[in-house]
N, C-alpha and C positions, 0 to 999 in steps of 0.2 A: 504493500500500500504506500501511497505517496503522502509525505507529510504536508500539512497545511500550515503556512506561515501567516500568522494573523496580521493583516494590513500591510504585509511586506511582499515584495516580489524580488526574484533574482534579477540582478542588474548586470548588464554587459559592461565590462570594465573598459573604459575608454583609454587608449594608450596616450592620447593627447592630454588627458587629465592626469594620468598617473606618472608618466615619464616626464615630469617637469624637471628641467635642468636644475641641478643643485645651485648653480650660481644665481639663478633667478630667485630662488627661495632665500638665499642668504643676503640678497641685496637689502632687504628691509626687515630682516629678522632680528635686528638688534645693532648695537654699536659696540665698537671695540675691535681689537685686532683679531684676525682669524687665527685660531690655534693650528699648530702643525698637526700632521697625521699622528694620532696618538700611538700608533704601533707600526713599526717597520717590520713587515712580515718576513722579509728576507733576513734581517739581522736578529729579529726576535727580541729587540730591546723594549723594555717597558717604558712608556713615556711618562711625563708628568701627570699625576692623577687629575689635575685640573683640566688637562687636555683630553681626558677620557670622558667628557661629559656626554651623558646618554639620557634621553627622555624615555621613560618606560611607562606604558599605559596598560592597565588591566581591564579588559572587556569580559564581563561575566554573562553567561547564558542564563536567562531567567524566563519563567513562564511555563516550564514543563508541567503537565503535558498539553495544556490548552493552547497557548500561543507562545512561541519561542521568539526571543529577541535578544540581541547583544546590547548590553548597556555598560557604559564606562563607570566603574565603581572606585577606581583608585588610580593614582599616578605618582611617579617618583622621578626626581632628578638627583638631589642629594638626600632628601628626606621624603617621607610618605605624606600624601594628602588623600583623605577619604571624602567621597561625596556624601554629604548628609542629605538623604532623600527628604526627610521631614522639613528641614530648614531650606532646602533648595539651594545649597551653597557648598563650597569646598571647605573642609576643615582646615585648621591651622596646621602648617607643616610640623611634623613630629618625627622622632626617631622610631623607625618601625621595630616592632617586637613580633617575632615569629616563633611558633612552637617548634621544639626540636623534632617532634614526631612528623611535622609537615616536611621538614628538610629530609628526614629519612625516607618518607614515602616518595618524595620527589626523586631521590636518588634511585630508588628501586624502579620507579616508572621509567626514568630516562635510560636505565641500564637495559630494560626490555623493549624500549620504544625505538623510534626512528630518529636518527641524528644525521642531519645534512649540513656539512661544512663546505663553505664556498659554493653555495647553490647559485647556479647561473640565471635564476629567474629574473625577469626584467619588468614584471607587472604582477598585480595581485592574482590575476587569472592563471598565469604560469606558476606562481607559487602554490596556489591551491591544487593545481594539477600535480605538482610534485608531492605535496603533503598527503593527498588522498591515495597515492599509489602504495597502499599498504596491503600486503598479501592476505592478512587476516580479514579484510573487508570484502564482502561480496559486491558485485557490480551495482546492485540496488542500494546497498548501504553507502557505497562510495558516491553515488549520485546524490543521495540525501545529504550526506556530509558536505559535499561540494556546494550544494545549494545553500546550506546553512552558513558555510564560511563566506560565501559571497553576499550574504545579507548585510545590508547597510546598518552599522551600529548607531546607537543614539549617544550623542555627546552632550553633556551639560555645559555648553559653551556660553559664557556670559558675554553678550555683545552689547547692544544698545539699550536693551530693556532691563527690567528688574528681575524677570523670571528667566530660568535657564532656557537656552535655545537648543532644542533637541533636533536630531536628524529627522528629516521629513518622513512621514509614515505613508505618504501617497506614492504610487508608482509614477515614475517619470515618463513623460510622453515626448518631450523634446530635448534637444541637446542642451538648452539653457537650464532646464531642471537637472540635467545630468551633471552640470558643472556646479550646481548650488552647494553641495557639501564642501567643495574646495574653497568656494568663496567664503563660507562661514568659517572655515579653518583659518583663512588669511586674516579674518577680523578678530581672531582670538587674541586677547590682551597678553596671554601667557607667552605668545610668540616673541613679543618684544623683550622679554626677560631672558631669553635663551641666546647665548652668544652664537655668532656665525660658526658653522662647522658642526653644530650639534646634530647628532644622529638620534634615531628613534628605535625603540624596541617594543614590539606588540606582544602581549600575553593574553591568550584566549583560554578561558576556563569555564567549566560548567558541567551539568548533568544531562546525559542523553539516554533516554529509555530504550532506544532501539539498538544500543551497543551492549554486547554481552560482556565485554572485557574493557578495562581502562585503556586509553590510547594516549601516549605521550610522544610529542614531536618537538624537536629543537632544531631550528634552522639558523644558520649564519649565512647571509647573502654575500656573495663575492663582491658585488658592486651595490652599494646602498641605493635604494630607489623609493620614491614616494608611492605608497600603496593606497592611493585614492583616499577615501574617507575612513580608512581603518583607524587612524589616530586623529585626535582632535587638533593637533598641530601639524601642518603639512611639512614634515621633516623626512628626509631620506631614511628609510628603515634599514638597520643592519641586522637585527635579530628578530626572530618570530618563534613563538612557543605556543603549542596547542596542548591543553590538558583537559580531556573529556572522558566520560565513562558513565556506567550505569549509576542510578541514584544510590546514595549511601546515607548513613546516619551522620548528621552534622553537616558542616560545610567544608569537607575535606578538599574538594577541588578548588574552592575559593582560596583556602589557606595555602594550597600548593601553588596556586597562581601568584599569591603574595610572596611566597618563598622565592619563586623565580625572579620576580621583580626586585626583591631585596638583594638577591645574588647579583643581578645585572647592575644594580646601582652601586655595588661595591667596586672600587677602582681595581683592587687586586684580582678579584674573580673576573671582572670584565676584561682586564688585560690578558688573563689566561685564556678566556673564551675566544678572544680575538686571534690568538696565535695557536689555538688547539688544532691538531692535525687529525685526531681521531677521537672516538668515544672515550678511550681510556684517559686521554689528556683532560677531557671535560670532567670526568668523574674525579680525577686527581685534584683538579681545581676546587671542586665541591668539597672533597675531603679536607683540603687545606683550609677552606672556609670554616668547616665544622670544628677543626682543631682550635680556631681562635674564638669560637662562640662562647659567650658567657651565659651560664644558666642561672636564672633567678628562681629561688624556691617558690612553689605555688602558694604556700601558706603564709608567705611574708611579703607578697607583692600582688597588687590588684592589676590583672591584665587589661582592665578597661581604662586604666590611667595612661594618658599619653605623655611620653617623655619629651619635653621641649628640646629644640636643637641647642647644642652647646654654643657658647659665645665665640669659641675659637676651635676650629676643627683640628684634631690631633695630626701630627706629622705621619705621613704614610711610610717614611723611611724606616721606622721601627718594624714594619710588617714585611719589609723586603726579605727575601731569603738571605741566609748568612753569607753565601758566596757573593751575592750582589753587594751586600754591605761592605764586605772586605774589598771588593773590586772598586767600589765608588767612594768608600770612606776616606782612605788616605789621599787619593787624588783630589777629592773635594776639599780636604783640609789644606792641601798644598796650594790650591787655587784660591780659596776663600780666606778672608781675614779671620783671625782668632776671635772667638766669641766667649763671653762670660756666661754664667748660668742664668742671667736675666735676659738673654737673647740680644745683648747689645754688643756691637763690635768695638774695636778700639776707638779711642776718642776721635781721631782724625785719620781714617784709613786713606792710604794714598800718599802722594808725595808732599803733602802740605807741611809735614813735620820732619822732613829729611834734611839733614845738614849737607850743605854744599861745600863748606870749607872756604868760601870766598866772602869778602865783605859785601853785604847787601845781596848775597846770592839768593836767599829765601825770598826777598822782596821782588827781585827780578823774575823769579819763577812764578810768584803769585800774579804779577802783572801779565806775564805771557799766558798763563792758564786762564785768567778771567777775561782777557781780551777777546778770545774766541767766542765767549758767551755773551758779549756785550750787546749785540743786536737783539738777541732773544730776550735779554733782560727787560726790554720794552714791549716786544710783541707778545710775550707770555702774559702780560697784564691785561690783555683785552678780554676780560671776563667779568660778568656782573658781580661775582663774589669779591672781586677787588674793590668795587665801589662800596660794598658793605664794610670791608676792612678799612678803607680810607675814612669813612664817617666815624667808625667806632674809635680807631686809633687817634683820629684828629681830636675828638672830644677828650680822650685820655691825655693826649699831649698838651692841649690847651689847659686842662685842669692842672697838670703837673707844672706847666710853666707859671701859672698864676700862683699856685701854692708855694713852690720853691722861690719864685720871685718875691712874694711877700715875706717869706722867712729870711731870704737874703737881705731884703731891705731892712728888716728888724736887726739882723746880725751885724750889718755894716753901717747902721745909722744913716741910711739913705744914699750911701755911695753907689749902690746898685739897687735896682728895683724891678718892678714888673715889666717895664718897657725893655730893659736890657735882657730880661729873661725871654721875652717874646722874640726880640731881634736875634739874640744868640742862638735860640732854639731853631729858628728858621734858617739862619745862615749856616750854622754848623751842621744841622741835620741834613739840609739839602745837599751841601757839599759832600758829606759823608756818603749819602745814598748814590751820588754820581761817581765817586771814586773808590769806594771801599771794596774789599774782597767779599764781604758778607753784607749785602745791602738790606737784608731783612732786619738788621740790627737797628734799634731806635736809640738815638743819642738823647740824653737828658741830664739834667742836674740830679744827682743822687744824694742820699742821706749822708754817706761817709764823706763825700767831697764837701757838702755843706758844713759838716762839722769842722773840717779842716779850714774852710774859709772863715768860720767864726773864730777859731783859734788864732788865725793869722791876723785878723782885724783887731782882736783883743791885744795881741802882742804889739802891734803897731800903735795902738792907742795908749797903752801903758808906757811905752818908751818914746812917745812923741814923734813917731815916724809918719811920713806921708804914706797912706795905705796903698793907693792905686799904683804909684811908681814901684813901691816895694813888691807889690803883687805882680807887676810886670816882669821884674827880674826873676821872681820865683817861677813864673810861667816859662820864661826863656830857658832857665836851667832845666825845668821838667821836660821841655821839648828836646833839649840837648841830650839828656839822659835817655829819653825814649828812642831818639835816633841811634844812640849807641847800642841800645838793646836790639833795635832792628838790624843794625849793621852786623852785630855778632850773633844773629839768629837765636836770641834768647827765648823766642817764642816756643822753641821745641821743648822747653821745660814744662809746658802745659800737660805733657804726658804724665807728670806727677800729680796732676789735679784729678784725683779719683772722686767717686761719688760722695765720699765722706766730706771732702772739701766743698764740693758743689752744693750738697744739701745744706751744709752749715751756712754758706753764704746766701743761698736762695731763701732759707728760712729766716735769716736776719733781715734781708730786704723785704720779704713778705710781711714780717712783723712790723717793720717800719711803716709800710703802707697801711696796715690795719690800725696801728696805733695812731698815726696821723689822721686817718679818716674818722675814727671814733672820737679822737680828741677834738677835731674841728666841729663835729656834730654836737658834742656836748657843750662846747662854748656857745653854740647858737641858742641853747636853752636860757642863757642869761639875757641876751638881747631880745630873743623871741621866745618867751616862756610858754610852756605847754599849758593850755587852758584846761582846768579841771571841770568835771560835770557840775552844772549849775552856774557856770560863768556866763556872763552876758557879753563877753568881748566879741564873740562871733555871732552873727545872726544866721543860724542854720535851722531850717525848718524841714522836717521830714514828714511826708504825707503818704498814707497808703493809697494805692491806686483804687479807683472805683471798681466795683465788681464787674468782671468781664472786660475791664479796660486794658488788661495786659495779658495777652495770650499769644501763644506761638502755634503756628500751624506747620505740620510736616506733610510733605507730599512724598509719595512712593515712586514718583516718576524719576527715572534716571536718564537725562538727556544724553545724546550721543557725545562721546568724548569727555564725559564728566570726570571719569577717573584720571585721565591725563591732565585735565585742568586742575583738579584737586591736588594731584601730585606736584604740579608746577607751583601751586600756591603754597603748599607745605614746604617745598624747597626754598621759595623766596622768603617765607616767614622764618625758616631756620637760619638763612644767611643774614637776615636783617633783624634778628630777634633783639639783639642788644640795642640797635639804633631805635627800634620801635619802642622798647622799654623806656629809653631816654625821652623820646617824643611824647610817650604817654604821660611820663612824669611832668614834662613841661606843660602839656595840655591840661592835666588835672590841676596844676598850680594856677594856670590862667583862668580855668573855668570856675574854680572855687575862690579865686582872688585872695590867695593866701599871702600873709605878710611874711615872706621869706626873703633872705638876702639873695641878690641876683649877681650874676657874673659882672665883674668890673674890668673893663678893658681900657688901656690908655688911649686917649683921644688925640694926643699931640706927639709928634715924632721928635723927641729931644731927650737928652740924658736926664736921669732922675736927679743927680746932684747938680744944683744950680752953679753956673759959672764955669763948668768944665766942657771941653770939646770932646769929640768922639775919639781922638787919638790921645793916648796917655803919655805924659812927659816921662822920659826915661829916669830922671833923677828927682825933679821937684825940689823939695827942701831936704832931701835925704843926703847923707854923705856918700862919697863915691865908693867907699869900701863896702857899703851895704849890698852893692851889686854882686860882690864876691861872697859875702856871708849868706846871701839868699840861697846858695847851693845846699846848705844843710837842711832847711825845711823842704827844699825842692827834692832832695833825695827821698825823704819820707813820702812826699806826695807822689813821686814817681813809682814807688813800690805800690802805693794805693791804686794809682791809675793802671798799672800793669796787672795787678791782681783783679781789679774790678772788670777791666776790659777783657782779659783773657779767660776768666772763669765764665763770664757770660758767653764768650765765643765758644768755649768748650761745650756748654750746655746747648747752645743753638745748633752746633754742628754734630750733634750725636748721630750715630749711624742709624738709629731707629727712625729718624725723621726722613730718611731716604732722599737726602739732598743730592741732586745730580751734578750740580755745577761746582761742588767742592768748597772748601773753606779758603780763607786768606788771612791767617793770623798776622803775618808780617806786614801785609798791606794795610790791614785795619789799624795796627798800632802806629804805622807811619802816618796814616790819615789823622789819627788822634793827636799825634805830635805836631803836625802841621796846623791843625785847628787850635791847638794850645797856643801857638804863636799868634794866630789871628785874634782869638778872643782876649788874650792878655793885652795885646796892643790896643784893642778897642774898649777895654774895660768891661767886657762881657763875661758872664759866668763861664766856668769851665765845664766841659761836657765829656761824658763817657757813656758807655753802653748801659742802658737801663734794663736790668734783667727781667723784671716782671712785665713791663710794657712790651719788650721784645718778644717774650714768650707768648703774650696775648696776640701780638701781630702775627706770629707764625701760626698760631692755632686758628686764627680767623682766615688763614689762607690754606687750610688743609684740604686736600683733594681726596674724594672718596669715589668708589665705583658707582656709576649711575644706576645700572640695572643688575639685579642679582636674581638667581633662581630662588624659588620659594623656600624660605627657611634660612637662607644664607644672609648673614648680616653684611652691610656695606664694608668693603675692604679699604684699608688706608692705602692710598696710592702715593702719597708724598705731599710736598708743599709747592705752592705756586711761587717759584723763585723768580723774582723780578725786582726792578728798582723803582717802578713807577708809583706804587702805593706809598712808600715812604717819602718819595720826592713830592708827591701831591700833598701829603699830610703836612710837611714842613712849609710848603708854599702857602697852604691855607693858614697855617699858624702865623706866618708873616703878614698875610692879608687881614688877619683878625683885627689888627689895629684899626683898619678902615671899615670893619664890619660891626663896630660897636653898637649901632642902632638895632641890629638884629640879635647879637649875642647878649644884650642886656636883659633879655627875657628868660634866659636859662637860669633856673634856681641853683644855687650852690649846693644844696643837699643832694641834688641829682648827680652832680659831679663828684661829690664825696662818696656817693654810692658806687660810682665807677671804681674809685680807688679801693673801696672796701671789697667789692666783688673780685677784683683782680688779685688782691692780697690773699683773700680767703681761698680762692680757687688755686692759687699757686702753692700755698702751704699745705693744703689738704690733699694735693695730688702727688706729693713726693713720698717715698717709702719711709722716710724718717717719721712722718706724722703717723703712718700706720703702725710703726713700731712703738711710738709713744702711746697710742691707744691700747696696745697690748699690755702696757704697764698697769692699766686700770681695768682690765677685762679678765673675768674668770676664765680658767683654762677651757671649760666646757663650751664657752661662747666664742672662743677665738676662731677666726677664719682659718681655713685650710691653706695657709700660705706655704709656698714651696720651701722657703728657707726654714720653716719650723719642722719640716721633715728631716732636715739634715743637720741642724744646729740646735743644741739644747736651749730650752727657754731661758735658763739663767744666763747663758752666754749672750743671748740676744738682748736681754735686759741690761747687761753690763755694757755692751756696745752702745745701746741707746742712751744709757746714763752718761757715758763719756761724751757723746754728742751734745746732750743737754747741758752738761757742764761747760763745754766749749762755747755753746751758743749763749749761755748766761754770762760768761766772762766777756764775750764780745759786746753784749748789750750794756754791761756795767761800764766797760771802758769807754764805749761810745757816748755814754751819758754823763761822764765825769770829766774833770779837767785833764785826766790822763789820756784823753782821746788823741793826743799827739802821737802816741805809740800804736794807735789803732792799725795802721798799715802793717806794722811788724807782727801784730797779732793775727792778721789775716794770713800772712806768710807762715806764721807758726802752726796753722792748721795742717799744713803739709808735713811739718815735723811731727806733730801729734799722730798723724796717720802712719808715718813711718815707724814711730815708736810702738804702735799697736801690734806690729809684727812680733814683738816680744811677749805680748799678752795673749794673742789669739793665734791659733794654728792657721796655716795657709788655706786649708779647706774651709775653715770658718770665715776667713776674710773673703774667700771666693764667693760665698753665698751672701754675706752681709755687705760687702763692698765690691771690690775688684782688685786684682793683683797690680802692684806697682812695678815699673821697670826696675830690673836689678842694677843696671848701669846705663850710662849714657852711650847710645849707639845710633847708627844710622838706621832708618826704617826703610826697607825696600818698598817699591811701589806696589808689589804684589800683596803686601799685607804682612801681618805679624804671625809668627808661628806660636802655638801655645807653649808657655814657659812653665807649665805646672803639670804634674802627673800625680794622681792619687790612686790608692787601692780602693776601687769602688766597683759595683756591679755594672753589668751592661745596661740595666734599666736606668741607673743613676747617670751613666754616661750619656744615655739618650736624652735624659731630662736636661742635662747640662747643655747639650748641643742643639736641641730642637725645641727650645721654648719659643712661644709666639713673640714676634718682634713688634712692639708697639712703643710709642713715645713714653718714656718714663715720667717726664714732667709734662703734663698735658693741661694747659689752661683752658677750661671750658668756657668759651666765649659765645659760641653760637648755639 
């Protein structure tokens, strides 16, 4: 008897519809570079797991015995998605969980079934002809099975409406209807998330009453081809699997279909299946998968619970066979820079810190290296994200200029003020962005330099010296000392700045930002006191809306392209979130007409100190010998400038930021020295790299992958390295003098909030803060940090206590008259870190910090070789070498 298919008819497969060239499909299937062929069949080498991307779809046969139809019930790329029939939508991506018995049944079925490797079929019709040529099937059963396999499946494709768009249930009468499924497939939004070159795998499973025995077929096509409407996304199919049989208890065929999909979504099994030459190779790959399966006890785990995807996928290198690890491990270590357990490479991999043995040799190399990138430093800035970065950093820079300008005016009795701060920030910052080796650095007045300025003015006042001429000679000596440091390539010493030093300095600067912001806001309570309940100072009247006067209406209609529009809106809101928050604060202040202090910008372009010109006299009323004596304080300031500039440079040029254009430590220090001459001659503040603002600048320029497969978080691609954002920021800062009518409406509390947010974000994102939290946290509530697995908790607390003591000592010295030795204390952090090698073992320092160079040596361009070796297990070694690489200090701006 012939089977009746409810509402469905066998369709003739059109070659024009199926054999769509792969290039046409890939032209609009997503953005990004096309991955290489994941497997070279001739060489048998396994490609990168990311290149083995495969879209797997499970079509389940439902409706037996009344009306049979194929319905898509699941799909996989990296994770599983189930179609929720009741809700009419796809579930959230989750880690698939498969019963061990399903894998065992699948192995038995494939061992007895039909396996076709490198099948030459070029269409669905040819593939069905190959699949149904099973000796155990009679001609009648073969015809029924062929008709069933050619039946059009139903796909829950979300297109322009709110309800799923399923395959047409009406027989097609014209060629236009025949092409309709392919048109629906092209409109599938999922297609935009799959990278070009992605292939498909179709799994068909279900119960068939007319079969007496189970039938299992596994096919690998020699040339991938689009199989018409078989899959919801029109991708060339590489794999095809059929699992059907007589009705059984439970959903065994459904679970076996899921097991095949899980196997194909696994990079290791997929690679083995691509290069398998016979059935035994395929079964061996399945056995290798079973050896790695983790079994969860049924009484301790709920199978209905869906495991969310991990934040970072584990490295596939651990799963490679031992011979492949031995073959690739040493060569990879020879080619790649050494890494520490935190996934970070050396401070400056490459030639930046290589001694040349010639005067100014490092500077010349920096200039040559950065010159080739100079045109792209401007063209790479043509992106909307750069506009958001400009607006945010501009407000932060203006706030910093006003704050430090006001503090400098108080410290110098009006010798310098806000106007000099604006002018110096604009001139020095713009010049640095045009000439520096790392233009992402933001120059600014910093707390330590301000402390030195205050001490220098106090010394001049107490001894009856003319401050600005004395300051001029100090600046000249500082520039001379910095040029000597550049000539002797002293910047290679930054290799000794480990994370211990970086975190101590970054924590200090962050605390200064927080302290100043909170202090400024508290001082506002005196001039603008907080009104208590019952006060009549403000006329604020709140009324409840009339009944029915405030209601929201939701419509269920989803216009065409709404998902794309909402995605674009979310992206724009994310890029401009900080700017929008500032505008919201300004709008709220204006709408409520609050009595808050507003931004004060100088209206006249003239020096703050009456009677002086822009050029500072070399001597004034000071004796000639003071020009020589100025070398002593200049020496201390040179140490401070060197430490402040180079520690910030080390942090910004970390390997985890994936900077392509390299660092320029010698060139940066040379630019700072040249600007020291200029600012000293004009009586402008001294400028150096601002750690917190520079980190915020880099974070606002982070690049992430645009489209990812379901369940895959956006991947960090690097930083938009360019010179234009910083240049525009400083140009706008200089023009702010003429924008006073507009800037006067910005409330100062909003700007203090920028300071506070940057300081809090900076100090809360470093590992030092996490270890401080461990001091106050019970052991049972402590997070599963990797370092806690390898270092005793008491040793972690000891290391943190030493860092806290150093930070407290730096803060005390900065806040007392002993601040003159503050530069030496910064340099002392390196000595303290070196002394810790007598307290902690090398392995403990490897996890808590990072190893220091044993001696001064040239660093080859190919990178550093590991200088440490410990007795540890293979798993620990894998954890050391394959930790996810992400920025350690990440300022959350957007």
